[in-house]
N, C-alpha and C positions, 0 to 999 in steps of 0.2 A: 218421208224426207223432211217435211215441215216440222213434224214433232221432234225429229232428231236435231234439227237446227235450233229449235227453241230450247232444247235441253243442253246445248253446248256450254252455256255458262256454268253448269253444275259439274263439268268434267275437270279433271286435273290437267295441268299443263302438258304432261306426257300423253294423256289420252287425247287431248285436242290435236297435238301434233300427229299422233298416229291416225286419227280420223281424217285430218287434212291430207295426209299422204295417200290414203285410200281414195278419197274423193278426187285428188289431183289426177289419178290414173284414169278417171272417168271424165276428165275435162271440167271438173267443178272446183272452184276455189271456195273453200269453206268460209274464208274470212271476207269474201265478197258478199255472200248471201246471209251470213249470220250477223247479228248486231255486234257492235264493239262492246265486249264484256269486261267486267272488272278483272284485274290480274289475280292470279292465284298467289297465295301467301308465300309459297316457296320460290316463286320466280324472281330472278335478279332483275333490278330496275335498269334495264338497258336504256341507252340514250336513243332518241329518234335519230334518223340519218342526218337531219339538219343540225340537231344538237351536237352530234359527234364532230361535224366540221367546225362548229363554233368552239368546241373544246380544244381542238387542235390549233385553231387560230389564236385563242387566248393564251395557250402555252407558249406560242411563238412570240406574242406581244402582249404580255399581261397588263401593261400600263396604258394600252391604247384605248381611247374612248370611241373608236370607230364604230363599234357595234352596240353603243348605248342608244336606246330609243326613249324619247322623252316627250311629254306633253305639259303645257302650262295653261292654267286657268286663272283668269282675273275674276275675283269674287267681290261683288258690291253688296254691302249690307252688313248687319251684325252677325258675325259667324260664331257659332258655338264650338269652341275648340275641343271641349271634352267630347261632344258628339262626333266631331270629325275624327278624333283619336279612336273612339269606339268603332267608327265605321271602318277604319283601316284594320283594326283588330279583327272585326268580323270577316272582312275580305280575305285576310291572310288565313284565318281558320277555314274558310270556305274553299279556297283554291290551294291545293298542294303545291302547285308550281311556284307560288309566291314564298314558299318556305323550303325550296329545294336547293341543295348545293351539289357539287360534283366531286367525285373522287376517282381513283384508278387502282384496280386490283389485278395483279399479274398481267398488266398491259391492257386490261379491259376497263374502259371508262364506264362509270355507273352513276345513276342518280341516287341521292340520299334525301329522303323527305324528313325534315326535322319537325319536332313538336311545335305547336304554335306558341312561341314565346311572346312576351309583351312587345308590341310594335312601337318603334320610336319615331314620333313625328318631330322633325327638326324645326324649331321655332326661331324666327329672326324678326328684328324690327328695323325698319329703314330710318336712317338719320334724317332730321328735318332738312328740306331742300326746296328749291323752286321746282315748278312743274317740269321744266325741261331737264333739270338735273335729276329729278326723281325718276323720270322715265329712263334716263341713261343708266341709273343705278338698278332699276328693275331689269333692264336688258342684261346688264352685267351679272346680276344675280342668277337669272335663268341660264345664261351661258355657263357660269361657274358650276351650277348644280348638274347640268347635263353633261359636263365634261369630266367629272370625277370618275376614275376607273373603278371597276368592280373586282372583287376577289371571288372567283367562281368556286373555289374550294371551301371557303368559310362563310360567304354571304354576309349580310343579306343581299339579295339581288333585286330588291325593290327599295327605293328611297323616296321619301316624301318630305318636302321642305315647304314651310309656310312663311311667307314674308308679309309682315304687317306694314302696309304702305302708308295708309292714313287711318283715322278712327273707323271708317266704314269701307275701306278697300284693302283687300288682301290678294296676294298672288300665291297660288299653289302649284308646285312643280313636282311632277311624278316622273321618275327615271327608273328604267329597268335595263337589264342586259338582254340582248336579243335571244340568248339561249333559252329564256323562259317566257318570251313574249313576242308579239308582232303588232303591226298597226291595228288590225282588227281587235286584238286583245286589249289595246289601250282604250278603244272605244267601249268595249264591254266593261272594263274596269271603271271607267269614268261613270257610265250609266249605273252600275251597281253601287258604286261609292255614293252617288247622289241619292239613290233609293234608300240605302242604309241610313244616310244622314237624315233624310226626311223623317224616318221612323224614330231614330234615336233622339233627335232634337225635340220631338214631341212626347218622349217617354214611352213610345210604343215598342213592342218586340218586333224586330225585322222579320219580314215574311217572304224573302226570296225563295223561289222554288228550289228543291234539292237538285243537285247535279247528278246525272245518271252515272258518270264515270269521271276519272281524273286524267290529267295529261299523261302520267306514266302508263296508264292503261292503254291510251291511244298509241304511245310509242311502241309498246310491245305488240299491239294488234297490227300496226303498220309493218313491222318487221315480218310477222307471220304471214300477212297478206302478200307481201312482195315475194317471200320465199315459196309460197304456195302456187306460184305461176304468174302473178301479175307483173313481176319484174321482167320476165321473159317476153310477155306480150307487148308491153309498152317499150321496152328497150329495143326490140326489133324495129319499131317505127322510127325511133330517134337515131339509131345507127344508120338507117337508110337515108335520113335527111342530113346527118352531120358527120358521118364517118369520112376519113381521109385527112388531108392537111387541115390543121387548125390555125387559120391566119390570125395574126394580131392586127387590129385596126390601127392603121398608121395615120392619125390626124396630124396636121401641122401644129407643133407645140412651141411654146416659148422657151422651155427649159428641157434639157436631156432627161429622159426617164431615169429616176434613181434606181439603184439595185434593190433597195428596200424602201417602199413608200412610207411617208409619214402619216398618211390618211388625213392630212389637213385639207380643208375645203372652204369654199365660199359659194355664193349663189347669185343669180341674176334673174329678176322677175320681170314679166311683162303681161299685159292683158290685151287680147285681141278685141278690137272694137266690135260692137254688136252687129254691124253690117257684115263684116268679114266672118264672124262666128256663124251667123245665120246662113251666109253663103256656103260655108263649108258643110254645114249640116244638110243643106239642100242638095249639095253635090253628092254627099254620102247616100242620101235617099235615092237620088237619081241613078246612082251606080249600084244600088242594092247592097251596100256594105255598111258597116258600123262606123261611127265617128272615130272610135279607137283605131280601126284599120286605116282610115284616111290619114289620121295624124301620124301613125306609125310609118306609113308609106312615105309621107312627106319628110319625116325625120331620116329615114333610110336613104331617100333621094339626096338629101342634104349631105349626109355622111359620105355618100358616093362622090358627090361633087368636091367635097373637101379632101378626100383621101385618094381619089382616082381608082379605088378598088371596086371590083365587081361583086365580090362575096362579102355582103354586109350582114353581120350577126349582132343582134341586139337582145339583151336580157329583158324579160318581161315577168314581173311577179304575178302570181295567182294566189288567191286567198286559201285554196285547198281546204275548204270547209263544206264539202258536199254532203257529208253525213250529219244527220240531225243531232246525234249525240255530242258532237264537238262544237256546235254552234255557239254556245255560251261559255266555253272554256277559255281560260287565260293560258296561253302557251305558244310555242313556236310552230305554227302550222304552215305559214306562207311558203310556197315553193317558187322556183324560178325556172322559166322556160327559155330556151334559146331559139329565137325566131330568125331564120336565115332568109335573105332575099338575094336573088341573082339580078343585079342591077346593070342594065345596058343603057348607056347614054343615048343610044339611037332609038330606043323604044319610047313610045308615048307614055306619059305618066299614068294614064288609065290602065295600061297593060301591067305596070308595076303594082297598081292598086288591086287589080284582080288577083295577082299572084299573092300579095300580102294577105288578102282576105281569105283565100283558099288555105294558105299556111296557118293562119290563125284558127280557122275552124278545125283543121286536122289536129293542131296542137291541143285544142280544147278537149278533144276526145282522148288525148294521151297526156293529161296534165298531172297525173299522180306520181309518175316516176320521180323519185327524189333526185334533185339536181346533183347531189353528191354521188349517186350511183352512175349518172351519166358521165360525170368527170372521170370516175374510175374506169368506166368502159372505154371511153375515147382516148384516155392516156395522152393528154395534150402536152405533156412534158412539164416538169416542175420549174416554176419561176416565181420568185418573190416579188418581181418588179411589176407584174400585172396579174389581174384576175384570170382564171382559166376559162376558155371557151368564148368569152365575150368581155369587152372592156367598157361598153357603153350600155346604159339601161334606159328603158322607156316605161312610164307608168301613167295610166289614164284613169281618172275617176269620173264616172258618169255624172255625178253631182257631189258637191261638198257634203261631208257629214253634217248633220243637223247640230246646231249649237246646243250644248247641254243646258237644260233648265231644271233647277231643283224644284221638285213638286212639294213644297212646304206650304204651310198655311200663310195667309196674307200678313199676319202679324210678325211672322218670321221670314218674310220673303227675301230671297237672295237672287240677285241677277248675276248670272255666270256666263262668261263668254271666253272663247279661246284667245290666248295671247300668242301672237306670232313673233318669232325671233329668227335671226339668221343662223342656221346651223354652221358650225365651223369644222365639220368632218366630211369626208368624201370616201366612200368605199370603192368607187370606180372612177375611171378617167372623166366621164361625163354622164350625167343623168338628166333626162327631160321628164318632168312631172307636169301633167296637164289636168285641169279640173274644169268641168262644164258648169259655169256659174251663171246666174240670171243676167248679170251685167256683161257677160262675154266669157270666152274661154280664157282661163288663167293659165299661165305657163311659168315654170321655174326651172332654170338650168342650174344644176349643182355641178361643181367641177373641182378637180384636184388642183390645188394651188402649187403642188410640186411641178405641174406641167404647164398650166395656163395662167396668164395674166388676166386681170379683170377686163381690160380693153379688148382682148381677143374674144372672150366669150360674149361681150356686148355686141361685137361685130357679127359673130356667129348667130346670135339671137335675131339681129336685124335681117340677116340673110335668110333665115328661116321664115321670118315674117313676110319678106318680099316673095319668097317661094310660094307661100300659102296664097298670097294675093294673086300671083301669076296663075297657079293651077285652078284657083276659084274662077278666074275669068276664062281660062282655056285649058281644060284638063287633057286635051288631045295633043298638046305640044310635046315635042321630044324633051326628055329629061336634060339632055345636054344644052338645050336652048332656053331653059327656064331662067329668067332674069333674077339674079341674086342682088344686084346693086339697085 
């Protein structure tokens, strides 16, 4: 059997499917036990399930920047622009996803991997201004770059713009469409870009290790894996958890929900003080749960108090990078789980916490079913006014990603740091992002301005903060009795 599995990569596409069908009869999923192999030359470049949903969303709203993902870096020091240009060129040659566009043939969407053309680095210079005016212009520049729409049919789907702020300060903005990237990919791209720059700026040949596969290989493997039995196994669990009525979370809003959302958004940030942050971590340890589960349970309790509903469903992203072959690829891997909590105001908060922890552990064991297949199976009914299955999302990072530092020689040293700006888009009604930082837990509420005024979200954030203080002091109290004011 092991020898057979190791030789799978040498089989044609037809032979692989035939072997997979035989093994499926014996309860073995070939694509579970075999490595992700390179696609056969004759195979059409089908989209991954996540890409397919993005393709349909783009066709519906091609001018929307809602699914742009961007990162901005502030670069201090003398930057070698030619080396930076060469670094992007090498990056595009290395990752097929960065030169992929999309088409449709006989109703079937397909990926098209283009040859590596010369990459265009967009250069700008800031007009002389005072420090305050300069920073406002920088923020405006990042906003403008991150909001430009993409053409998925013609590309390119990666943009890079460099703003010369002063003689020794630059701002680099990288923007991609979600169909070819995700948050993990942005980190990979930044790390590899800096490694390439370090070599090229010193006249060295870049030495990044070869990639075992490309994203299009993964997309085909994912489809084969699901069709060979994994979809049935995981879908059975999720249908058991979520089948039946698909409620829409009815939060009190300031404006009627539009028939078609604009995806315009804003954000509200706060930092939990160190005492409260440590108290919550201690509570999580005492209850034998993760900080993620504790913060999610607190958020679901708040949503229950605001909506009065007992069935609270929250979307939670997962990296979906369990296999070693895809760890360093740039592509759209992130998946979304729907975590449901049955919240009763008469229950103690710790009871909800135990339920949320159990649900999170079960979901972790069934994290690979593409969200798109779950939507298709549950048939929640089509509506352009809200996202299917959930309208609110929660995301927690155990710690903030390390600030990138370019490993160049002291004579060419650059100091590089992330540049933060307020996103102006919102894919969902409300999103809570939390990050465990040394100075305390950071939280950012992103919200749809179609629905909420800033003052409403500021008040909601204060209520959540009060709820956290209350449960930290007494986690045994009933959810209905937790003080929000």
